[in-house]
C-alpha positions in Angstrom: -16.0 -16.8 -0.8 -13.0 -16.7 1.5 -13.1 -20.5 1.9 -13.0 -21.0 -1.9 -10.0 -18.6 -2.0 -8.2 -20.5 0.7 -9.0 -23.8 -1.0 -7.6 -22.5 -4.3 -4.4 -21.3 -2.5 -4.1 -24.8 -0.9 -4.2 -23.4 2.6 -5.6 -26.3 4.6 -4.5 -25.9 8.2 -7.5 -24.5 10.2 -5.3 -22.1 12.2 -3.7 -20.7 9.1 -7.1 -20.4 7.4 -8.3 -18.3 10.3 -5.1 -16.2 10.1 -5.7 -15.4 6.4 -9.4 -14.6 7.2 -8.2 -12.0 9.7 -6.0 -10.4 7.1 -8.9 -10.3 4.6 -11.1 -8.6 7.1 -8.5 -5.9 7.6 -8.3 -5.4 3.9 -12.0 -5.2 3.5 -12.4 -2.8 6.4 -9.6 -0.3 5.7 -8.7 -0.6 2.1 -11.9 -0.3 0.1 -10.3 0.7 -3.2 -7.5 -1.8 -2.8 -9.9 -4.6 -1.7 -12.1 -4.0 -4.7 -9.0 -4.4 -7.0 -8.0 -7.6 -5.3 -11.3 -9.1 -6.3 -10.0 -9.1 -9.9 -7.2 -11.5 -9.0 -7.4 -15.2 -9.3 -8.8 -16.7 -6.1 -5.5 -18.5 -5.3 -3.6 -15.2 -5.4 -5.9 -13.2 -3.0 -4.9 -14.7 0.4 -1.3 -13.7 0.0 -2.2 -10.2 -1.0 -4.5 -9.9 2.0 -1.7 -11.1 4.3 0.7 -8.5 3.0 -1.8 -5.8 3.2 -3.0 -6.9 6.7 0.6 -6.9 8.0 1.3 -3.4 6.6 -2.0 -2.1 8.0 -1.4 -3.6 11.4 2.1 -2.1 11.7 0.8 1.3 10.6 -1.9 1.1 13.3 0.8 0.3 15.9 2.4 3.7 15.1 -0.8 5.7 15.0 -3.3 4.1 17.5 -3.0 3.9 21.3 -2.5 0.5 22.9 -4.6 -0.5 25.9 -1.7 -2.6 27.4 0.4 0.6 27.8 3.3 -0.6 25.7 4.9 2.1 23.6 4.7 1.9 19.8 8.4 1.3 19.7 8.1 -1.6 22.1 5.2 -3.0 20.0 7.2 -2.7 16.7 10.2 -4.4 18.3 7.9 -7.3 19.4 6.4 -7.5 15.9 9.9 -7.7 14.4 11.0 -10.4 16.8 7.9 -12.5 16.0 8.3 -12.0 12.3 12.0 -12.8 12.0 12.8 -14.9 15.1 9.7 -17.1 15.3 9.2 -16.4 19.0 6.2 -17.8 20.9 4.3 -21.0 20.8 2.3 -21.7 17.5 -1.0 -21.2 19.3 0.1 -17.8 20.7 1.2 -16.4 17.4 -0.7 -13.4 16.2 -2.8 -14.4 13.2 -1.5 -11.5 11.0 2.1 -12.5 11.7 1.2 -16.2 11.0 -0.3 -15.3 7.7 2.5 -13.0 6.5 5.2 -15.5 7.6 3.4 -18.2 5.7 3.2 -16.0 2.6 6.8 -14.9 2.9 7.9 -18.5 3.0 5.7 -19.7 0.2 6.9 -16.9 -2.2 10.5 -16.8 -0.9 10.1 -13.1 -0.2 13.3 -11.2 0.7 13.2 -10.5 4.5 15.1 -7.2 3.8 11.9 -5.8 2.3 10.1 -6.4 5.6 13.0 -4.9 7.6 12.9 -1.8 5.3 9.2 -1.5 5.9 9.6 -1.6 9.7 12.4 0.9 9.6 10.1 3.4 7.9 7.4 2.7 10.5 10.0 3.4 13.2 10.8 6.7 11.5 7.2 7.8 12.1 7.9 7.6 15.9 10.6 10.3 15.7 10.6 12.1 12.4 8.0 14.8 11.9 9.4 16.6 8.8 11.5 15.8 5.7 14.0 18.5 4.7 14.2 17.4 1.0 13.1 14.9 -1.6 16.0 12.5 -0.8 14.9 12.3 2.9 11.3 11.7 1.9 12.4 9.1 -0.6 14.2 7.1 2.1 10.9 6.9 4.0 8.8 6.2 1.0 11.0 3.3 -0.1 10.3 1.4 3.1 6.7 2.5 3.5 5.5 1.9 -0.1 8.0 0.8 -2.7 8.9 -2.4 -0.8 5.2 -3.4 -0.8 5.1 -3.3 -4.5 8.2 -5.5 -4.5 6.6 -7.9 -2.0 3.4 -8.4 -4.1 5.3 -8.9 -7.4 6.0 -12.6 -6.9 2.3 -13.1 -6.1 1.2 -11.3 -9.3 3.7 -13.1 -11.5 5.5 -11.7 -14.5 6.1 -12.6 -18.1 9.7 -11.3 -18.0 12.5 -11.8 -15.4 11.2 -10.4 -12.2 14.1 -8.0 -11.8 13.0 -6.3 -15.0 9.5 -5.7 -13.6 10.6 -4.7 -10.1 11.3 -1.0 -10.8 7.8 -0.5 -12.1 6.3 -2.3 -9.1 8.2 0.0 -6.8 7.2 3.0 -8.8 3.5 2.2 -8.5 3.9 1.7 -4.7 5.5 5.1 -4.6 2.8 6.7 -6.7 0.1 5.4 -4.3 2.0 6.7 -1.3 2.5 10.2 -2.8 -1.2 10.3 -3.5 -1.8 9.5 0.2 0.5 12.3 1.3 -1.6 14.8 -0.7 -5.0 13.4 0.3 -4.1 13.1 4.0 -2.0 16.2 4.5 -4.6 17.6 7.0 -4.8 14.3 9.0 -1.0 14.0 9.0 -0.7 17.5 10.4 -3.0 16.5 13.2 -0.6 13.7 14.0 2.3 16.2 14.0 3.8 15.0 10.7 4.4 16.6 7.2 5.2 14.2 4.4 6.1 16.9 1.9 9.7 18.0 1.2 10.4 21.2 3.2 12.7 22.7 0.6 10.2 22.3 -2.2 7.5 23.9 0.0 9.8 26.7 0.8 10.3 27.4 -2.9 6.6 28.3 -2.9 6.8 30.4 0.3 5.3 27.7 2.4 6.4 26.3 5.8 4.8 24.1 8.5 3.2 27.2 10.1 1.5 28.1 6.9 0.2 24.5 6.5 -1.1 24.6 10.1 -2.9 27.9 9.4 -4.6 26.2 6.4 -5.6 23.3 8.6 -7.1 25.5 11.3 -8.9 27.8 8.8 -9.9 24.9 6.5 -8.6 27.0 3.6 -5.9 26.5 1.0 -4.2 29.8 0.3 -2.5 30.6 -3.0 1.0 29.8 -1.9 0.0 26.4 -0.4 -2.1 25.7 -3.5 1.0 26.3 -5.7 3.1 24.0 -3.5 0.5 21.2 -3.5 0.1 21.5 -7.3 3.8 20.9 -7.7 3.6 17.8 -5.4 0.6 16.7 -7.4 2.6 16.8 -10.6 5.3 14.7 -9.0 2.7 12.0 -8.1 1.3 12.1 -11.6 4.8 11.5 -13.0 5.3 8.4 -10.9 2.0 6.9 -12.2 3.4 7.5 -15.7 6.7 5.8 -14.8 4.8 2.8 -13.4 2.3 2.3 -16.2 4.5 0.3 -18.7 5.1 -2.3 -16.0 1.5 -3.5 -16.1 2.1 -5.3 -19.4 5.1 -7.1 -17.8 2.8 -8.8 -15.3 1.1 -12.2 -15.8 -2.1 -11.6 -17.8 -4.2 -12.8 -14.9 -2.9 -10.0 -12.7 -3.0 -7.0 -15.2 -6.7 -6.1 -14.7 -6.2 -5.9 -10.9 -3.2 -3.6 -11.1 -4.6 -1.5 -13.9 -7.8 -0.9 -11.9 -5.9 -0.1 -8.6 -3.7 2.4 -10.6 -6.7 4.0 -12.2 -8.8 4.3 -9.0 -5.9 5.7 -7.0 -5.0 8.0 -9.8 -8.6 9.4 -9.7 -7.9 10.5 -6.1 -5.5 13.0 -7.7 -8.3 14.0 -10.1 -10.6 14.7 -7.1 -7.9 16.8 -5.4 -7.4 18.9 -8.6 -11.1 19.2 -9.2 -11.6 20.7 -5.7 -8.8 23.1 -6.3 -6.6 21.5 -3.7 -9.1 22.1 -0.8 -7.5 19.2 1.1 -7.8 21.0 4.4 -11.6 21.2 4.1 -12.4 17.7 2.8 -10.9 14.4 2.1 -10.7 13.5 -1.6 -12.6 10.3 -2.3 -13.6 8.2 -5.3 -17.2 7.2 -4.7 -18.5 3.7 -4.6 -20.5 4.0 -7.8 -17.4 5.3 -9.7 -15.3 2.5 -8.2 -17.7 -0.1 -9.5 -17.9 1.5 -12.9 -14.1 1.4 -13.3 -13.9 -2.2 -12.0 -16.7 -3.6 -14.0 -14.9 -3.7 -17.4 -11.8 -5.0 -15.7 -13.8 -7.9 -14.2 -14.7 -9.0 -17.7 -11.0 -8.8 -18.7 -10.0 -10.7 -15.6 -12.4 -13.5 -16.2 -11.2 -13.8 -19.8 -7.6 -13.8 -18.7 -8.3 -16.6 -16.2 -10.0 -18.7 -18.8 -7.1 -18.4 -21.2 -4.1 -18.3 -18.8 -3.3 -20.3 -15.7 -1.3 -19.0 -12.8 -0.2 -21.2 -9.9 0.8 -18.9 -7.0 2.4 -21.8 -5.2 5.0 -22.0 -7.9 5.3 -18.2 -8.5 8.8 -18.0 -7.0 10.1 -20.0 -9.9 7.6 -19.0 -12.5 9.3 -16.0 -14.1 11.7 -16.8 -16.9 
């Protein structure tokens, strides 16, 4: 399957094909919901999406996972940035994830400032543990999530000028990230981080110590439930803001994005259904449910591919 995708995307160099395979493996392993949604794209679109996801996942792992070489996360992020922007190292020594994302960035003429903003947010994770207000959290979320929506937009294609669709793509990235913050609040606490605005928590009588108590007791008290419900409403609002943008995408890409939005939105449903017991269990959308949501979209995707053609290699110039 991956060979046919690479053929469709006109990736012929053996080293580059191996690089894209590595990114696809990362997507399949770590992003089950997202990977399922990418199956609804045209084969020629998938390698670029895998490369962008693989890069984001790799950088995130640099921040959160120990390195056997002993290099600090800051050193590793600096090395990653140099390889990405300055083309250091012999071609045979280049990391496959970097090789694939560089190839994708060149093919789609992606703005390098989007990658710089993403790495800036990854660096924030090394020093910032709390966000005093919504504006501070928004600065982090822009680089960690909104820019990813903007990066994939040229791959997806649009039926309007791209700048018209861009705010919706950024909004959906933000909605996904806010969903992650709610789902993963317990795990983030274990890493010493809180991705919820402190002033909004305080309005409900909640602080870090109260969240930590909930984590240790695996209970959500009434004040924390109220605070999380307010954050839940904010995330819902961003899905609503993003939704009109789906119709601005190329018809071939709409089933994928609609499915990703629906499945991620259902994580919020699971959180609400368990009465915000996020300290006791991780909200998930089960495999059977994912397949049920994706099945009708697959029919729509196949119909769209038969009746519309998208050439990702020309996507940078495709929007009117």
